[in-house]
C-alpha positions, 0 to 999 in steps of 0.5 A: 338549239332554238332555246340556247339561241333565244336565251342568248338573245334574251340576255342581250336584250334584257340584261346586256350582261355576261351572255357570251356565245363564244363560251357555249359548248357544243350540244346535242339537238333534240333529235340526238344529232350533233349540234354546234354553237359558235359566236362572239360578243363584243361589249363597250361602255360609255357615260352620257356627258351631254344631251341636246334634246332638240336634235336628239343628240347624246354625247358619250364618253368612252372608257378610253376617254374618247368623246362622240355623239350619237343621234337617237332616232324617234323610235326610242320612246324613252329618250326623255329619261336619259340623263347626264351621268347615265351609262350606256352599254352596247353589245354586238353579237354574232351567233351560229347554231348548227345541227346535222340533218341526215337525209336529203331535202330542199335547201332553204333560207329564211331571213327576219329582222330583229327589232325591239325597243324598251317598253314605256317606263323602262330605261331606254334600250333597243336591239337591232339585227338579223336572224337567218334560218337555213338548210344547206347541203354539205358539199365537202369535208376536210377532216384535217382542217376541221372544216366543211363547205356548205351550199346554201339556197342562194347557190353560194358556198360557205366554208365553216370551221367545226371546233369539236372533233366528235361533231366533225367526225359525224359530218359526211359529204351529202349530209345537210345541216340546219342552222340559224345565224344571228347578228345583232347589236343591243344598246341599253342605258343603265344607272350611273355608277355609285360614288365611292364612300369617303 
């Protein structure tokens, strides 16, 4: 499961391409127990139409024609490389991976920041977000609605929709689920669109 998640993050960080978590199919974990991948990616594109180097402000024009300013923090080491006419691609991603964990154990939650910027010399880009690894108890199963209610380490209850009926059939009250939730936003500068030949 970690491999699928890391592949999605890598695609978001490096390519900002067509890695859509929502298209991922339910999978089977290394232990052979059912696993679920669900999520969504929202992508937006804009053109750099102005740069104020003193205030580190970049003026962007979206595909809908709206113009807006973005202040680029000092952590963006490649700010000087941004040029009028460059395109900026931003993606917001939410991914939940989950696998069934038979047998009891401790509920736990481990959170970490996702924070990466482009290396010197590369086109400017960055990814920011949170990754939450958790083990939670299955408190109830609603087969008709295809939902489960889980209890996390913090004592909060969460209701999750399980799309695959085969996976749903395997989950029972008293089981545990082990999962990772990632929410991240990435932004990258790409080369301007080529002019059409006349």
